[in-house]
N, C-alpha and C positions, 0 to 999 in steps of 0.2 A: 740746149738744157735750160731748165727754168734758172731763175737767178737765186739768190741765197738770201733774199731780204736785204737790199742794197739801200733802202731811203735812207737820207740824212739824217742821222741822229740828232737828238738836242739835249742839252743838259737837263735831266729830269731829277735832279736832287736825289733825294731818299724814296721816291715812288717806287721804285723796283723792290725795296724791301717789303711793299705789300703783297708781292707774288707769292701765291700759296704753293704747296706741295713741295717739288725738288728745290726749289730754292731755300726753303725752309731746313730742308735735310742738309743741304750743302753748307749753309751758314754755321749750323751746330757741328757738324764734323769738321769744319774748316776751324772753328774755335779750338776744338780738341787737339787739333795737329798743331795750331799756333802754341798751345800751353805745351805740350810735349815737346816741341821744338826748342822753345824758351829753357825749359828745364835743363836740358841736354847740350845746347849750343854751347854754354860758357866752358864746359870742361874739356870739350873734344879736341883731339890734336889731329892735324893732317901729315901728312907726308910732304917733304921739301923738293924731294926727287922722284922719279920714277923708281919702282921697283924691279925686280928681277924680269929679264927679257924673254918673251915667249918666241922662240927662234921661228917657229911655224908661221906665226903670224906677222912675225918682222919680215919675213920673205914675202908673205901675200901683200904686205903693205906696199913693199919697195916694188912689185910688180904692179900693183892699182895704179900707183902715182905715174907711171911711165904713160897712161892712157891720154894725160891731158896733151902730152908731147906727140902723138899721133893725131890729135885732133886740133892742131894749131894752124890758124891761117896767119898770112903775112910773110913778111921777111924773117925767115927763122934765124936765130941765133944760138950758136952752139948745139945745133941740132944733133940729138943723140938717136935719131930715127933714121936708119940709113935710107929707107924708101920713100921717105918723105921730102919733098922739097918746098919753094917759095910757092905762095899760091893767093888767090886773091889781093892781089897788090892796088890793084885799080878800084877796088870795092870803095864805093861811097864817092869817087870822083866825080860823078855826074852832078852831086850836090855840092861840090866844093869841099868833101870831107874826106879825112883820112880813116876809112873802116876797116883797113888791112888787118888788123890784129883781130882777137876774139879767137872762141872755137866753134867747129861744126858740132852740132850737137849729137848726131848720130852717126849712120852709116852713108849718108848723103853729103851736099856741099852748101846746105843753107845755113845761113846764121839767123837763128832764131833769138830775139831777144828775151822773152819771157823765161824759157828754160836756162837760157845762159846766165841772165841775172840770178837765176834761183841756186844754179850751180854754185856760181860766185858766193852767195851766202852760205852754202853748205860747208864750203871749203873754209870759208871764214870762221864759221863757228867751229869745226873741227880743231883749225890752227888755235883759236883761243883757248879752248877747253885742254887740248892734248898736245901744245905745241912742243912741252918739254919730252914728250915720249918721241915725237919726230926728229927732235935736234938728237935726242940720244942715238938715232939710227942714221943720223946725216941726211935725212927726209924732210927737214924744214925749209931749206932754201929751195928745193924743188916745188914745195907746197905754195911757198910765198910766190914764187917766180911764176908759177902757173896762173897764181890768183891775180898777180898783177896784169898778166898777159889779158885776161879778162877785163879788169876793172881800166887798162888802158882804153881799151876798146867802147867801154861804157861811157866813159868821161867823153870821148870822141863823138858818140852818139847821142849826145846831149848838148847841140849848139847853142841852144838858146833855154830860158828858163822853163818856157811853155811846148817846147818841141823834144820829142825824142824818137829817134830812130829805133824801131822794133824788129826790122827785118831786112837783110840783104839776101837778094836773090830771088828768083821766082822758083816755087816748088815744082810747077807744072813743066816748066821748061827743064829744071835739074832732073827731075824723076824721068823725062823722056831721053835721058842719055844715062850712059854708064860709063864715067871715067872718072879718072883721078883728078882731085883738085888742081893738081897742077898743071892740067891740060885743057881747064875750063876756057871755052872762048864765046860761050852765049853770054848775053847781056844780063847784067846784074842790078836791076832796079832796087830800089830802096823803099820802104813802106815806114811812115811816120805817124804818130799821133799827136794832136795837137788841141788847141783851145775848140776847133770846130769839130774834129774828130778825137774825142777823147778816148784814154785808154787806161782808166784809172789802175787796174790789177797789174799791167805791165809797168807803169811808171812806179807805183809803189814798190814792187819787186826789186825795181832797178835801185830805188832809195834804199831798202832794205840791205840790199848787195854792198852799197857805197857805204853805208853807213857802217855796216858790219867789219867791212875791209878797213874803214878809217881806225879802227880799234888794233887791228892787225899791225897797221904800219906806225903807229902812233910813236912808238918808242924808237923806230929806226929810221923813219923819214917823215918828221912832221911836218913838211911842206906838202908832200903827197896827200898823207892822213886829213890835213885841213882841207886840201882840195875836194877831196872825196866827200867828206861831211858837207861841205858847201853844195856841191852837186845833189847830194842825198836832201837836204834841205828843201832845196829849191824843187826837186822831183815830188818830195810828199807835197808841198802846198800846191803844186801843180796837180796831182793827184786827188787831193783832197777838195780842192774849189773848183774844177771841172770833172764831175762824177760821172762816169759813163763806161760802160764795159766795151772794150776793145774789139769784142764779138761781134757787138751791134754796129761799132762804127765802123769795123773794117770786116765784113761778114768773110772775106775769105781765108781768115784765119782759123774760122771753126773747124776747117778739114782737119788741120794738126794740132794745134795748140788750143782748143775751143775753151773758154772759161765759164765757170757756172757761177761766177759773181765776184766782187771786188772787197766786201767788208773784211773778209780775213788778210787779204793783203795790205790794206790800211792799219790793222792793228798789228801785223807784223812788221812792217815799215816803222810805225810809231815806238814799238817796243825797241828796235834797235835804235832808233833815234834818241831815246832815252837813255840808252846805255852810253851812247856814245857821244851824245852833247851835255848830259846831266841836267837837261832842261826839263824841269819839272811840267810843263804843260804838255809833253809827250805823254807822260805817264798819267796824267790827268784824262787826256785823250783817250788812251787804251782803257781806263778804269771808269771813271765816273760818267764820261759823255759818252763813249760808245761801248761800254763793256756789255751793256744788257742787249743792245741793239745786235752788235756783231760777234760777241764773244762764245757762244754757243756753250754756256754754262751748263753742266749736267748732259752734254750730249758728245761722248767721245767719238772720235771720228779717227781717218787715215791720213797721215801725212803725204803730201806729194806735191808736185810742181803747181797743181791747181788748187789744193785746198792747205792752207797754212795754219789753220785753226791749231790743230794738234801741237804744232810748232810753238805758237804764241803761248799756249797753254804750259808746255813745258820751261820755256825761256822765262816767262812772268813766275812760273815756281820758282825759278832761281834767283829772281829778284826777291821775292817774298822769304827764302830761306836765309839770302846771303847779303840783302841789301844793309851795306855797312851805314848809311845814312838813314834809319828807320824812323828816327825824330822827324825827319821832314815829310814822312808819308802821312797822311791825314787818316782819320779812321775810316771814311769812306773808301779810299785808296786801297787801305790796308784789307779791308774785308772783300772788295773787288779782287784783289790780289788772291786772297785766299780761295775763292771760289773759283779762279782760274787753276790754283794749285788742285784743289779737290778733282776737278775734272782732269787735270794730267793724271790724277792717281787711278781715274776709273779707268783711262785708257791703259795705264800700265796693268790694272787688273785684269783687263780685257785679253792681254797677251799671254798672261801666266798660266800654263796648261791645266795646272792644278785649281785655279781659281773658280769658285762658283760662279763667277761673272764671265769665265772665259769665252772667247770667241770661237764658234765652230767654224769659220773661215778658215779651215787647214787641209792641204792634203792628207793622205794617209801616212806618207813620210814625214810629217810633221811641220811642214812649210806654211805660213801664212799666205793665204791664197786668195785673191778677190776678184783678178781679171785675167783674160786669155792675153791681152797686149801687153807686154813688159811686166810680166807677174811678179819679178824680183823687186820692183820698186818697193812695195808696200813691206815685204819681210825685211827688206835692207834697211828701211826707215824704221821701223819698229825695232830692229836691233840696236839701231843708233839711240835711238830714244831711251831703250831700257838701260843701255849701259850709261848714258847720262845720268838718268834719275839715280840708279844704283849709286853712282858717284857722289852726286848730290846729299842722298840719304846718309851716306858714309861720312861725308865731310862735314854735315851738321848735325850729326850725331842724332840723326832720326831713325830709331831701330825699326820701325815696322809700318807699313801700310795695311789698312784693312779692306779686304774686298769680300762684301757678302757674308760678313760676320767672321771670316777666317783672316788671321795675320800672316803676312810675308815679310822677309828681310830683305836687304839689298843684294844679299847673294842669290834669292830667288832671280830677280831681274837680271843680274849679270849671267847667271847661267841658263837663263833662257836665251841668251845669244851666245853663250860660249860652251855650256856643260864640258864634257868630256871630248879631248882633242883625238881625232883618228884620222889624221893626216899622216902619210906614210908609215901606219901603225904606231904611231908614237900616241902617248895618254899625255894630257898636261896636268902638270902639278900647281897651275897659276889660277885656278878658280876661287872664290873667296869661300873659305870654310864657314857653314852654319852652325849656330847655336844648338841647333836639334839634327837628327839623323838626316842625311842628304840623299836623294834617291834621283839621279839623273838618267833619263832615257835620251836615246838620239833625237827623240821627237821632240825635245825641249830646246834644241839648238838650232838657231837660224844661220848662223855663221857657218858651222860645220856642213849644213846642208849645201849652202852656196859652194862651198871648198871641196866638195867630193863626196861627202856622207850621206849619200841618197840613193833612192831606188836605181838610178841610171848610173851610179857611180861616176858620174861627170863633175869635174870642176867647170863651174859656170863663169869663173874668172880665167880670161884666155892669158895662157903663157904660165899658170900655175897648176903643178900637180902633172901627173903622167896621161892624164885624159882630158883634155879641154876641147871646146869645138874648135874644129879644122875650116868650116866652111861659113865664117862669122858673114853677116850681110852688111859689107862694108867695101865700098867701091875701090878705095886706096889699097886697102889689104888683098883684094880678089885680083889687081891687075898688076903684072910685073913692073917694077919700076922704070926697065929699060924700053917697055911698050909704050907706044903713043897714039891709041886708036882714037878715031873720031866718035862723036857725040853717038851715033849709032852702033858702030862697029864694036864698041865694048861690050856689048851685049853678048859677045861670044865667051866672055869671060864670067858674067853671072851665069851662064848656063853651062858653063865646064864641069865635066865629072872629077876633075882635080883638085886637091886641096888648095886654099888661099897660098900664093906664092911667100906673100907676106905676113907676119903675125901681129895682129892688134892688140900689142902688150898691153895688160891692163884692163881690156874692155870687158865689162861685166852685161854678158847678153840678157836677152829678155826673159829667158826662162822657162819653167814647165809648163805643162797642163794640170789641170785640177786631180788628174789620175797620175800624176808624177812623171809622165811620160815626155819626151824630149826629142825632136828631130833635128838633127845637124845638117841643114840644108840650106844652101845661100838664097835660095829665093823664099825662105820661110822667114819674112820680116817679122812676123808675129813674135818668135821664140828666140829667133837668132841676132836680132838688131841690138847695138849695144848704144848706150848713151851716156853723155858725160854726167848728168846727175847721179845716174845710177851708181858709178864709179864714185862720184863725190860722197855721196852716204857712205860706201862701203869703206872710203879711207878715214871717215869719221869713227866707223865701228873698229876698225883694225886697230886704230891709234888709241882708242880707249880699251880694247882689250890686249895689246901688246905686252902690257907693264902695268902693275899695281899704280893705280891713279895717285897722283901726287897731291890731290884736291884741286877744286876749282878755284882759279886766279879771280881777282876781282877785274871785272872790266872798266871800273871807274877808278 
């Protein structure tokens, strides 16, 4: 893939204000939004506790949370998955490191650092925003334990300031076998980025994960939180000083998690570091120094493990709306924050089905759809962001956003993700009421589609509902726990006509094709392989929808 324009940015002062066209429009729009927010923010009140619980979403959240137990590597503690056991205990030993923990990203047994760190960042964000809802359902401890299993690994994968282990295992060797991770006997080499072979995007994403997690653990384990922040700051300095894509430095990674550039990850990491450290230099990095170069102002996008810009835009919208120390933000920083926010709202406008600028990238059944491989990634991320931004609007007293001349309320965003519940024949009473008549169609809801209200009548969340995938592309789930096949012998289980003997509870599979069709076949990895980051995003969505939001907390 082509890069995303990743030359090193320089401080250009106010030169960027001379840019014509879209930036002038954005500046004007951002100024109007700022005035509206100021007028209404002072009198707005937020809830201190979660509202009524939606029992169907609560159950779905509890199911989704279990997938991290399914995916764990290492010496398992209080194992709740009967068919899982210890695995990867010698990972990293050739380098004198303990890399036994962490999670396998999908249906194989490789530890890919890039998506693992992304998973950690998303889980952290979900906890920071919706920890109260998780706690009300006794799920917060599970979420934090799963996050720590990831961050323990990331700490050990960063043995010195300019070295980061980014992969454990050889994908070609691994994919030549079909076996449970507990039975692996092949060599497990490690891959690293360093000053000679840089990997800015993976180092920056790991910095983001550690910075975000440091906020999660700040009030319960200050020493661990400080350790995470220390590693995050070192990794960001490494990523920013030795710029280079890991896809260029290590070409073999292109086959699985190829990167299209690293500017977005630098902004992503700096944004989380600003929130975690209160160091204003990170805010200047994101706004004045590199906002123009990397920020994508005026260009809505799709959030994924490869493209963090939509996440940067939503996260910095939060800063712009809720910054408790606004007097410390300079005029140039504030204007850049408003440009990030306006771009985030352009993304929201693209999601709303009735918006004049709505994307046409949808299935006939209403699902946001961009790609055949892992098609549920973008709709799940979009639903998460729509719930977040709806809550930000409600909590800041922002009544509307404008989309192509039309106004939309927070309820419109929330109902894009939720609409009416049609799980087990029940209807939801928990959507936000609008000030004008609300007309909800099944096509407006992403979460309902994922959980069964779709043309296939299939719940794409394994273990939830009465009709979920039975032939998930997952080695551990497909082989009986009592069987110990060799590397090649295990393929009899891949080819078996019988359903998986083990349920990969909480797995969110790849998803349907553009025509809403889905084939539940074990060898259909395009549609039927789950990933940890899909489930992480779903956890964020469900945690936001399970109850009325108590309002965003201040991270700082």
